[in-house]
MIBA-285354 format. One line per field, with one value per residue (C-alpha): residue number from 1; residue in three letters; z, x, y. Coordinates in Angstrom, 3 decimals. Layout:
// MIBA-285354
pos	c(NUM;...) .
code	c(ALA;...) .
zz	c(Z;...) .
xx	c(X;...) .
yy	c(Y;...) .
This chain:
// MIBA-285354
pos	c(1;2;3;4;5;6;7;8;9;10;11;12;13;14;15;16;17;18;19;20;21;22;23;24;25;26;27;28;29;30;31;32;33;34;35;36;37;38;39;40;41;42;43;44;45;46;47;48;49;50;51;52;53;54;55;56;57;58;59;60;61;62;63;64;65;66;67;68;69;70;71;72;73;74;75;76;77;78;79;80;81;82;83;84;85;86;87;88;89;90;91;92;93;94;95;96;97;98;99;100;101;102;103;104;105;106;107;108;109;110;111;112;113;114;115;116;117;118;119;120;121;122;123;124;125;126;127;128;129;130;131;132;133;134;135;136;137;138;139;140;141;142;143;144;145;146;147;148;149;150;151;152;153;154;155;156;157;158;159;160;161;162;163;164;165;166;167;168;169;170;171;172;173;174;175;176;177;178;179;180;181;182;183;184;185;186;187;188;189;190;191;192;193;194;195;196;197;198;199;200;201;202;203;204;205;206;207;208;209;210;211;212;213;214;215;216;217;218;219;220;221;222;223;224;225;226;227;228;229;230;231;232;233;234;235;236;237;238;239;240;241;242;243;244;245;246;247;248;249;250;251;252;253;254;255;256;257;258;259;260;261;262;263;264;265;266;267;268;269;270;271;272;273;274;275;276;277;278;279;280;281;282;283;284;285;286;287;288;289;290;291;292;293;294;295;296;297;298;299;300;301;302;303;304;305;306;307;308;309;310;311;312;313;314;315;316;317;318;319;320;321;322;323;324;325;326;327;328;329;330;331;332;333;334;335;336;337;338;339;340;341;342;343;344;345;346;347;348;349;350;351;352;353;354;355;356;357;358;359;360;361;362;363;364;365;366;367;368;369;370;371;372;373;374;375;376;377;378;379;380;381;382;383;384;385;386;387;388;389;390;391;392;393;394;395;396;397;398;399;400;401;402;403;404;405;406;407;408;409;410;411;412;413;414;415;416;417;418;419;420;421;422;423;424;425;426;427;428;429;430;431;432;433;434;435;436;437;438;439;440;441;442;443;444;445;446;447;448;449;450;451;452;453;454;455;456;457;458;459;460;461;462;463;464;465;466;467;468;469;470;471;472;473;474;475;476;477;478;479;480;481;482;483;484;485;486;487;488;489;490;491;492;493;494;495;496;497;498;499;500;501;502;503;504;505;506;507;508;509;510;511;512;513;514;515;516;517;518;519;520;521;522;523;524;525;526;527;528;529;530;531;532;533;534;535;536;537;538;539;540;541;542;543;544;545;546;547;548;549;550;551;552;553;554;555;556;557;558;559;560;561;562;563;564;565;566;567;568;569;570;571;572;573;574;575;576;577;578;579;580;581;582;583;584;585;586;587;588;589;590;591;592;593;594;595;596;597;598;599;600;601;602;603;604) .
code	c(UNK;UNK;UNK;UNK;UNK;UNK;UNK;UNK;UNK;UNK;UNK;UNK;UNK;UNK;UNK;UNK;UNK;UNK;UNK;UNK;UNK;UNK;UNK;UNK;UNK;UNK;UNK;UNK;UNK;UNK;UNK;UNK;UNK;UNK;UNK;UNK;UNK;UNK;UNK;UNK;UNK;UNK;UNK;UNK;UNK;UNK;UNK;UNK;UNK;UNK;UNK;UNK;UNK;UNK;UNK;UNK;UNK;UNK;UNK;UNK;UNK;UNK;UNK;UNK;UNK;UNK;UNK;UNK;UNK;UNK;UNK;UNK;UNK;UNK;UNK;UNK;UNK;UNK;UNK;UNK;UNK;UNK;UNK;UNK;UNK;UNK;UNK;UNK;UNK;UNK;UNK;UNK;UNK;UNK;UNK;UNK;UNK;UNK;UNK;UNK;UNK;UNK;UNK;UNK;UNK;UNK;UNK;UNK;UNK;UNK;UNK;UNK;UNK;UNK;UNK;UNK;UNK;UNK;UNK;UNK;UNK;UNK;UNK;UNK;UNK;UNK;UNK;UNK;UNK;UNK;UNK;UNK;UNK;UNK;UNK;UNK;UNK;UNK;UNK;UNK;UNK;UNK;UNK;UNK;UNK;UNK;UNK;UNK;UNK;UNK;UNK;UNK;UNK;UNK;UNK;UNK;UNK;UNK;UNK;UNK;UNK;UNK;UNK;UNK;UNK;UNK;UNK;UNK;UNK;UNK;UNK;UNK;UNK;UNK;UNK;UNK;UNK;UNK;UNK;UNK;UNK;UNK;UNK;UNK;UNK;UNK;UNK;UNK;UNK;UNK;UNK;UNK;UNK;UNK;UNK;UNK;UNK;UNK;UNK;UNK;UNK;UNK;UNK;UNK;UNK;UNK;UNK;UNK;UNK;UNK;UNK;UNK;UNK;UNK;UNK;UNK;UNK;UNK;UNK;UNK;UNK;UNK;UNK;UNK;UNK;UNK;UNK;UNK;UNK;UNK;UNK;UNK;UNK;UNK;UNK;UNK;UNK;UNK;UNK;UNK;UNK;UNK;UNK;UNK;UNK;UNK;UNK;UNK;UNK;UNK;UNK;UNK;UNK;UNK;UNK;UNK;UNK;UNK;UNK;UNK;UNK;UNK;UNK;UNK;UNK;UNK;UNK;UNK;UNK;UNK;UNK;UNK;UNK;UNK;UNK;UNK;UNK;UNK;UNK;UNK;UNK;UNK;UNK;UNK;UNK;UNK;UNK;UNK;UNK;UNK;UNK;UNK;UNK;UNK;UNK;UNK;UNK;UNK;UNK;UNK;UNK;UNK;UNK;UNK;UNK;UNK;UNK;UNK;UNK;UNK;UNK;UNK;UNK;UNK;UNK;UNK;UNK;UNK;UNK;UNK;UNK;UNK;UNK;UNK;UNK;UNK;UNK;UNK;UNK;UNK;UNK;UNK;UNK;UNK;UNK;UNK;UNK;UNK;UNK;UNK;UNK;UNK;UNK;UNK;UNK;UNK;UNK;UNK;UNK;UNK;UNK;UNK;UNK;UNK;UNK;UNK;UNK;UNK;UNK;UNK;UNK;UNK;UNK;UNK;UNK;UNK;UNK;UNK;UNK;UNK;UNK;UNK;UNK;UNK;UNK;UNK;UNK;UNK;UNK;UNK;UNK;UNK;UNK;UNK;UNK;UNK;UNK;UNK;UNK;UNK;UNK;UNK;UNK;UNK;UNK;UNK;UNK;UNK;UNK;UNK;UNK;UNK;UNK;UNK;UNK;UNK;UNK;UNK;UNK;UNK;UNK;UNK;UNK;UNK;UNK;UNK;UNK;UNK;UNK;UNK;UNK;UNK;UNK;UNK;UNK;UNK;UNK;UNK;UNK;UNK;UNK;UNK;UNK;UNK;UNK;UNK;UNK;UNK;UNK;UNK;UNK;UNK;UNK;UNK;UNK;UNK;UNK;UNK;UNK;UNK;UNK;UNK;UNK;UNK;UNK;UNK;UNK;UNK;UNK;UNK;UNK;UNK;UNK;UNK;UNK;UNK;UNK;UNK;UNK;UNK;UNK;UNK;UNK;UNK;UNK;UNK;UNK;UNK;UNK;UNK;UNK;UNK;UNK;UNK;UNK;UNK;UNK;UNK;UNK;UNK;UNK;UNK;UNK;UNK;UNK;UNK;UNK;UNK;UNK;UNK;UNK;UNK;UNK;UNK;UNK;UNK;UNK;UNK;UNK;UNK;UNK;UNK;UNK;UNK;UNK;UNK;UNK;UNK;UNK;UNK;UNK;UNK;UNK;UNK;UNK;UNK;UNK;UNK;UNK;UNK;UNK;UNK;UNK;UNK;UNK;UNK;UNK;UNK;UNK;UNK;UNK;UNK;UNK;UNK;UNK;UNK;UNK;UNK;UNK;UNK;UNK;UNK;UNK;UNK;UNK;UNK;UNK;UNK;UNK;UNK;UNK;UNK;UNK;UNK;UNK;UNK;UNK;UNK;UNK;UNK;UNK;UNK;UNK;UNK;UNK;UNK;UNK;UNK;UNK;UNK;UNK;UNK;UNK;UNK;UNK;UNK;UNK;UNK;UNK;UNK;UNK;UNK;UNK;UNK;UNK;UNK;UNK;UNK;UNK;UNK;UNK;UNK;UNK;UNK) .
zz	c(0.001;-1.017;1.657;1.349;0.022;2.589;2.416;2.687;3.967;7.159;9.081;12.440;12.077;11.209;14.251;16.414;15.148;16.112;19.694;19.927;18.806;21.275;24.188;23.288;23.192;26.568;28.073;26.782;28.120;31.512;31.588;30.998;33.753;36.259;35.379;35.897;39.298;40.531;39.516;41.175;44.339;44.557;44.092;46.970;49.394;48.093;50.710;50.046;48.467;49.013;46.459;47.485;45.435;45.060;41.803;41.051;37.494;36.109;38.040;40.887;44.280;45.734;49.332;51.139;54.812;56.642;59.516;62.683;63.725;67.495;68.778;72.092;71.823;70.922;68.618;66.736;66.009;64.873;62.529;61.083;60.602;58.841;56.507;55.696;55.001;52.655;50.737;50.236;47.103;48.233;51.711;52.707;53.883;50.518;48.572;50.862;50.580;46.774;46.723;49.091;46.760;43.778;45.748;46.715;43.042;42.244;45.037;43.255;39.913;41.458;43.042;39.748;38.132;41.031;42.138;45.852;46.840;45.326;46.847;50.279;49.979;48.886;51.728;54.224;53.056;52.937;56.564;57.481;55.586;57.222;60.621;59.926;58.870;62.042;64.207;62.482;63.093;66.783;67.511;65.278;63.654;60.022;58.707;58.396;55.534;57.678;58.491;54.995;52.941;53.687;53.116;49.969;48.530;49.114;47.706;44.616;44.105;44.436;41.981;39.478;40.113;39.313;36.076;35.177;35.316;32.607;34.941;32.689;33.310;31.147;33.179;36.388;35.371;34.489;37.809;39.685;38.058;38.978;42.472;42.793;41.720;44.241;46.994;46.072;46.330;49.713;50.851;49.791;51.537;54.654;54.613;54.467;57.208;59.357;59.107;59.916;62.842;64.106;64.132;65.924;68.484;69.125;69.625;71.635;75.396;77.260;79.199;82.577;81.890;80.722;83.961;85.860;84.326;85.091;88.737;89.046;87.329;89.642;92.652;91.307;91.377;94.715;96.573;96.804;98.559;95.346;93.445;96.236;96.138;92.384;92.593;95.263;93.169;90.148;91.798;93.154;92.645;91.860;88.455;87.230;89.281;86.851;89.635;89.488;86.769;84.559;82.419;79.918;79.088;76.569;77.083;77.419;79.123;82.915;83.739;80.957;82.299;85.799;84.647;83.125;86.233;88.675;86.822;86.540;90.222;91.349;89.580;90.488;93.185;94.298;93.197;95.227;92.596;89.741;88.329;85.797;83.477;82.097;79.335;78.534;76.958;78.631;78.794;80.809;82.754;85.873;86.035;85.456;88.124;90.655;90.157;90.733;93.665;95.394;94.929;96.116;93.734;96.141;96.681;93.082;91.781;89.105;87.454;85.106;82.461;80.152;76.498;76.915;79.154;76.209;75.044;72.808;70.715;67.922;64.153;63.753;65.695;64.582;60.966;62.277;63.943;60.827;58.775;61.255;61.173;57.404;57.086;56.327;59.573;61.507;59.481;60.256;63.963;64.497;62.306;63.965;66.371;66.732;64.280;66.960;68.539;68.482;66.693;69.892;71.587;68.609;68.643;72.195;70.874;72.071;68.496;67.795;69.500;66.819;68.220;71.625;70.062;68.184;71.420;71.751;69.284;71.666;74.915;75.134;74.750;77.339;79.929;78.883;82.159;81.798;80.241;79.786;79.824;79.087;76.893;77.437;75.473;77.453;76.097;77.640;80.843;82.646;84.154;85.252;86.759;84.101;85.957;84.329;80.989;81.948;82.142;78.640;76.499;73.436;71.869;71.102;69.578;70.496;70.878;72.030;70.522;69.756;66.075;64.356;61.108;61.847;59.730;56.153;56.578;59.147;56.667;55.668;52.360;54.277;55.973;53.408;49.757;47.968;44.605;45.706;44.958;48.184;50.067;47.627;47.248;50.995;52.591;52.116;51.535;53.262;56.360;59.584;61.266;64.997;67.474;69.516;72.818;75.041;74.230;75.992;74.869;75.389;75.366;75.290;72.071;70.855;71.030;69.456;66.465;66.157;66.019;66.434;63.475;61.371;62.367;61.322;57.971;57.159;58.304;55.866;53.071;53.803;53.741;50.905;52.589;49.643;51.723;54.298;55.325;59.064;62.384;64.274;63.371;59.789;60.765;63.662;61.310;59.260;62.133;64.063;60.985;61.784;65.491;66.763;69.079;68.917;72.259;73.369;72.218;75.759;76.719;74.520;73.183;70.746;69.068;71.994;70.486;67.220;67.328;69.229;68.530;70.665;72.820;76.519;77.421;75.380;77.139;80.599;79.832;78.528;80.540;78.739;76.829;74.297;73.323;70.049;67.692;67.963;70.575;73.659;77.027;78.235;75.252;74.445;71.339;73.509;72.954;75.906;76.058;76.366;78.785;81.059;84.350;83.109;80.294;82.143;85.937;88.154;85.273;86.859;90.563;92.921;96.261;99.757;99.006;101.927;100.984;102.644;102.394;99.397;97.481;93.906;92.889;89.418;87.992;84.756;83.763;80.623;79.002;79.842;82.708;84.728;88.096;90.455;93.194;96.453;99.306;101.037;97.854;97.126;98.646;95.756;93.244;94.886;95.709;94.400;96.954;100.134;101.853;102.494;105.008;104.117;101.309;103.412;103.861;100.151;98.706;96.601;93.765;91.914;92.895;91.316;90.221;88.267;87.110;85.611;87.035;88.326;88.571;91.001;89.774;92.448;94.178;93.966) .
xx	c(0.003;1.468;2.237;0.404;2.516;3.291;1.587;3.746;1.056;1.791;-1.413;0.320;2.117;-1.148;-2.759;0.131;-0.229;-3.911;-3.004;-0.401;-2.902;-5.446;-2.986;-1.929;-5.539;-6.265;-3.133;-4.109;-7.635;-6.324;-3.970;-6.834;-8.852;-5.973;-5.273;-8.946;-9.182;-5.874;-6.854;-10.242;-8.550;-6.256;-9.215;-11.001;-8.131;-7.101;-7.559;-10.788;-10.351;-12.749;-12.920;-13.262;-15.327;-12.489;-10.532;-7.342;-6.168;-8.584;-7.148;-9.161;-7.483;-8.196;-7.735;-7.658;-7.740;-4.470;-3.885;-3.085;0.503;0.917;3.018;4.556;3.942;7.528;7.842;10.769;8.832;5.879;8.158;9.482;5.930;4.969;7.935;6.665;3.255;4.737;6.548;3.277;1.636;-1.831;-1.719;-3.543;-0.299;1.382;-1.614;-1.964;1.761;1.568;-1.357;0.465;3.462;1.256;-0.643;2.622;3.516;0.143;0.632;3.707;1.876;-1.174;0.997;2.738;-0.702;-1.744;-4.467;-3.968;-7.336;-6.496;-3.002;-4.508;-6.982;-4.235;-1.979;-4.778;-5.373;-1.634;-1.396;-4.234;-2.625;0.755;-0.914;-2.604;0.700;2.345;-0.398;0.012;3.769;3.327;0.703;2.316;-0.978;-2.127;-4.342;-7.932;-10.330;-12.470;-9.464;-8.053;-11.262;-12.119;-8.611;-7.938;-11.355;-10.801;-7.292;-8.607;-11.245;-8.657;-6.334;-9.198;-9.942;-6.312;-6.652;-9.718;-7.425;-5.356;-2.494;-1.640;0.708;3.503;3.521;3.352;6.309;8.378;7.548;8.283;11.713;12.502;11.166;13.334;16.428;15.631;15.197;18.535;20.218;18.592;19.695;23.286;23.257;21.794;24.561;27.222;25.512;25.149;28.863;29.672;27.278;28.725;32.188;30.891;29.065;32.218;34.281;31.684;31.933;28.684;27.285;27.705;31.390;31.923;30.418;32.523;35.717;34.592;33.999;37.453;39.110;37.296;38.568;42.145;42.105;40.282;42.543;46.219;47.151;46.497;49.015;51.521;51.045;51.458;54.790;56.070;55.207;57.190;60.514;59.486;62.256;59.574;59.067;62.488;62.903;63.329;62.618;58.970;56.390;55.794;52.684;51.940;48.502;47.829;44.354;42.183;39.354;39.535;37.112;38.344;41.874;40.559;39.008;42.306;44.302;41.777;41.172;44.937;45.545;42.527;43.785;47.472;48.983;51.229;49.622;52.157;54.752;52.787;53.701;51.360;52.598;49.578;50.069;47.153;46.448;46.316;42.518;42.189;45.454;43.993;40.972;43.138;45.639;42.918;41.236;44.343;45.505;42.136;41.750;43.980;44.185;45.464;48.751;49.966;51.712;50.064;51.991;50.102;52.070;50.814;51.787;52.845;55.702;57.330;59.218;61.505;58.520;58.342;58.180;61.927;61.994;58.693;57.479;53.956;53.893;55.390;52.570;49.953;51.268;50.911;47.684;44.266;43.036;45.306;44.137;40.541;41.091;42.967;40.692;40.084;42.996;45.608;48.488;51.148;49.988;52.824;52.357;53.217;50.189;47.963;48.972;47.719;44.177;42.171;41.047;44.557;43.890;45.968;49.085;48.332;47.892;51.194;53.113;53.401;56.292;58.155;58.028;61.862;62.190;59.496;61.048;64.651;65.596;63.138;64.006;60.642;57.049;53.559;51.438;47.650;44.964;42.300;39.516;40.782;39.836;42.334;41.020;44.210;47.572;49.802;53.094;53.929;53.871;57.124;58.806;57.761;60.819;60.870;63.923;65.618;62.511;61.225;57.494;55.256;51.759;48.848;48.543;45.221;45.690;43.141;40.811;41.780;41.166;43.983;46.816;49.240;47.511;44.412;46.255;48.880;48.810;50.735;50.216;52.955;56.405;57.787;55.585;55.420;59.206;59.845;56.885;54.830;51.141;50.153;52.215;50.276;48.947;48.930;47.184;48.009;46.167;48.122;51.808;55.077;58.015;61.700;63.020;66.664;66.066;63.925;66.881;69.172;66.840;66.155;62.404;61.552;63.778;62.066;58.727;59.908;61.073;57.707;55.834;57.884;57.208;53.504;53.348;50.803;48.918;49.533;50.900;48.098;45.306;45.237;45.832;48.775;48.581;49.867;53.056;53.438;53.373;56.132;58.293;58.183;58.429;60.655;61.009;57.583;57.203;53.757;51.989;49.404;45.936;44.601;46.665;44.610;41.062;39.911;36.717;34.411;33.666;32.243;31.776;28.673;29.312;32.419;32.160;31.642;34.103;36.801;36.051;36.258;39.511;41.302;43.856;42.873;39.672;39.773;36.748;38.322;35.729;33.062;30.904;32.812;31.450;30.908;28.658;25.067;26.460;27.989;27.001;24.703;25.425;29.160;28.779;26.434;27.578;27.147;29.665;32.108;31.837;33.526;34.956;34.558;34.918;36.783;37.116;36.722;34.660;33.516;30.288;29.256;26.149;26.382;28.711;27.862;28.107;29.458;28.122;27.702;24.073;22.294;22.887;26.570;28.409;26.212;26.139;23.598;21.715;23.378;23.219;20.282;18.257;19.866;17.097;14.863;17.465;18.136;14.537;15.055;17.740;15.639;18.302;20.248;18.618;20.794;22.958;26.085;25.355;25.440;28.523;30.717;31.093;27.942;24.655;21.346;19.065;15.986;17.688;20.564;24.015;25.669;29.440;30.710;33.641;34.041;32.412;33.002) .
yy	c(-0.001;3.314;5.908;9.242;12.045;14.759;18.186;21.261;23.679;25.690;25.149;24.821;28.163;29.885;28.353;29.596;33.170;33.134;32.193;34.976;37.598;36.275;36.432;39.976;41.092;39.550;41.203;44.624;44.234;43.121;46.107;48.537;46.878;47.052;50.687;51.583;49.886;51.333;54.869;54.426;53.133;56.185;58.522;56.881;57.584;61.006;63.760;65.593;69.005;71.833;74.569;78.155;80.511;83.010;83.127;85.031;85.699;83.127;80.158;78.615;78.311;74.876;73.858;70.569;69.799;69.374;67.001;68.813;68.263;68.206;71.066;71.864;75.602;76.336;79.338;77.886;74.714;76.810;78.715;75.466;74.227;77.455;77.011;73.523;74.995;77.584;74.861;72.985;74.400;73.251;74.800;77.953;79.564;79.093;80.400;83.375;84.156;83.992;86.389;88.760;88.817;89.629;92.262;93.979;94.231;95.794;98.329;99.651;99.759;101.448;104.143;104.815;105.296;107.552;105.140;105.704;104.228;100.839;100.961;101.663;98.769;96.385;97.466;96.930;93.369;92.676;93.749;91.388;88.525;89.075;89.149;85.829;84.255;85.558;84.072;80.716;80.805;81.614;78.975;76.339;75.334;75.487;78.238;77.050;77.667;79.940;82.134;82.317;82.538;86.170;87.542;85.511;86.441;90.140;89.965;88.164;90.844;93.602;91.860;91.559;95.203;96.023;94.044;96.126;99.143;97.413;96.564;93.654;90.731;92.149;95.347;93.345;91.171;94.232;95.869;92.668;92.474;96.064;95.477;92.350;94.272;96.991;94.403;92.811;96.198;96.763;93.300;93.967;97.331;95.719;93.100;95.803;97.803;94.706;93.976;97.603;97.743;94.479;96.016;99.105;96.961;94.935;98.094;100.003;100.323;99.568;102.473;100.803;100.096;103.666;104.997;102.490;103.932;107.481;106.598;105.042;108.024;110.401;108.479;108.655;112.436;112.638;110.231;111.323;108.088;106.165;108.233;107.717;103.945;103.984;105.797;103.428;100.386;101.590;100.732;97.335;94.740;92.155;93.783;92.596;89.412;86.493;84.012;85.105;84.458;87.493;87.975;90.767;92.223;95.011;96.439;99.543;97.608;97.691;94.908;92.642;93.005;92.368;89.104;87.971;88.864;87.472;84.197;83.662;84.369;82.329;79.216;79.574;77.382;80.249;83.537;85.552;84.602;86.177;89.592;91.220;93.966;95.850;98.420;100.721;104.101;107.493;107.662;104.443;104.643;106.280;103.964;100.886;101.922;102.759;99.425;97.326;99.443;99.084;95.334;92.528;89.591;86.936;88.750;88.953;92.079;94.224;97.059;99.402;101.292;104.032;104.022;107.656;106.528;104.726;107.786;105.720;104.608;107.182;107.479;107.047;103.772;102.225;101.911;101.419;104.832;106.348;104.852;106.021;109.562;109.738;107.750;109.090;107.608;109.926;112.917;112.006;111.470;114.741;116.878;120.190;119.895;122.587;122.643;122.821;119.570;117.031;113.717;111.860;113.411;112.667;109.018;108.687;109.033;105.975;105.362;104.090;100.779;99.064;100.698;99.188;95.763;96.030;96.627;92.842;93.096;95.441;93.448;93.064;96.838;97.565;95.260;94.472;92.745;89.880;86.524;84.808;86.091;84.810;87.048;87.158;88.981;90.816;88.597;85.359;83.583;81.369;78.136;76.381;77.184;78.780;78.491;75.083;76.897;78.625;75.200;74.091;73.363;75.650;73.948;77.244;78.806;82.253;81.726;78.914;78.920;76.617;75.760;76.384;74.452;71.766;73.886;74.723;78.451;78.777;78.253;80.989;81.661;82.812;85.660;86.670;87.731;84.981;86.653;89.021;87.536;89.002;86.525;83.611;83.386;82.993;81.232;78.105;78.922;75.662;76.425;75.989;79.090;79.640;81.916;84.963;85.376;82.991;82.684;82.029;84.205;83.461;87.030;85.919;83.982;86.910;89.287;86.722;86.284;90.032;89.467;93.151;94.059;91.393;92.856;96.326;94.947;93.422;96.505;98.568;96.069;96.342;100.141;99.983;97.083;94.781;91.897;91.828;94.140;94.777;93.071;91.641;87.961;88.336;90.224;87.794;84.811;86.441;87.701;84.418;82.173;79.198;80.042;78.907;75.919;74.215;73.810;71.293;72.373;72.174;75.192;77.519;76.971;79.642;80.691;81.404;84.821;83.491;79.716;78.590;74.886;74.444;71.353;72.119;69.376;71.094;74.377;72.835;71.002;74.114;76.032;79.253;79.957;82.772;84.874;85.967;87.365;90.040;88.286;89.382;88.227;91.809;92.652;91.752;90.056;87.330;83.710;83.037;79.312;79.842;82.735;80.796;79.322;75.765;76.219;78.450;78.253;80.829;82.856;86.256;85.659;87.922;86.099;87.516;90.584;92.678;94.438;97.670;99.776;102.029;99.725;98.845;95.228;94.461;91.226;89.322;88.883;87.782;91.203;91.496;93.088;95.396;97.183;95.674;97.570;98.430;95.876;97.546;96.933;93.602;91.516;92.508;91.428;88.080;87.262;83.737;82.966;82.591;80.496;83.707;86.012;88.995;90.253;89.813;86.119;85.416;83.740;86.012;83.522;82.553;84.175;83.235;86.067;85.076;81.876;83.895;83.269;86.419;86.045;88.642;90.696;93.323;96.241;99.972) .
């Protein structure tokens, strides 16, 4: 039987193509069904939105309910919540803020078209809107529909009214751009003014401290015995005894200097071996001398010297004075003065504080008999005994200082102009910087290295201020280059006058804390956390005070140093210290007044 011949038709392939088309159709249908159900499911759980009848510029404003976020009543948290509201495009706060911005633009346009009535109505609603935003920030709760509806509706009507006056979008955009440019100019000017005011605030003397100096100066001239004691102390052999510990302070601030002296003496094991050399200007010399003659700082010696007594310091011996004489600053400060006034007298003007600061480069000339001294700025507080610092081995170097190169901005290139070949050819821009404020000087090595002559050389090179701008650190880095011995960081902790993030443990472990920066502890600008008793205990104590009726207590409160009421009124001040039945029974160290630590400095 013959086998049937095979057929070459492709029936199976056709059948397969039918199945593929069927599966694709089913998949597409299933996809549509899933998409429909998913979209419907999202709509069911979408927060309900309620539409307000007000319309602005043809676009409806829609609102939806917000869940109430629990708050603790803290204003800062309320402010953060308001910022979150403003970032939410569907919130009432954001919509109200947008309308306020647009209304402010229309105010400017209305004024330019002399439509004062419309400008007044817009300003009134803007004031209401800003008040509502402020209330929301204070209470930390969202703006409700009932609160926002009236203001937004009225603003929308006024904006439509402005459009009826043909204040079109193109004009509005142009005015907004000009308004933005004007605001940027105002912001830049405010930044410059803020920096300038900050400098003035840092340099200003608080009223209570000014009156304090006047009272001390008045006592100097009324009490001849003070002048006699001052003359007797000038020839004291302790001033040139190298077996004692000598410390130098350059300052025109009486109480700041008192804090440095008192904190050093209070923490010394043998304060009778301390000798302080204080150099000040003529204006504060009498007050400074009176203060240290009247108060005993645990038996240490304090000698006050006026800058006027340094007769050898003149234009021929100091390039700095020569520059000051010929500078515009000098011409400004002596404007209106008599022509026959000598330049030496003019340089004693208290505005020349820079000259007082630069005296640190003349310590061997001021006291040539000494061999080693510790230099302290007047904005430091000593927390440990400094006498071991005199035993630190300097390995033939002139100065011991704490390096500050842990941060990148404390390298040489930050202080000096390395585009000048005079600097770039001699110094490494990545060299580590260090700090003035607490330093140990070997005056014998100083004279051997001719540090003062090096300082003079660099001052002459910088006559046009092309190497550095101002200050004493830059010339110090140059003059002491290669002769600086790094000290342990715990000797000197800096930044308490500008850095609020310094660790409290680092502050407490430091031998000296330095309030370098504009936020000095005697100013309202001070960082309250650092100035508080918890961060800095017993900074401003003066032990063994005897208080008498009529005396004025000087303390450190939340607003800086201030005179407190006399003892007979003191019970009102210290009402929160019931454990003391009289002002005389209170300890002289840390008194509590309205939960603010008062560190006693002294009494007048």
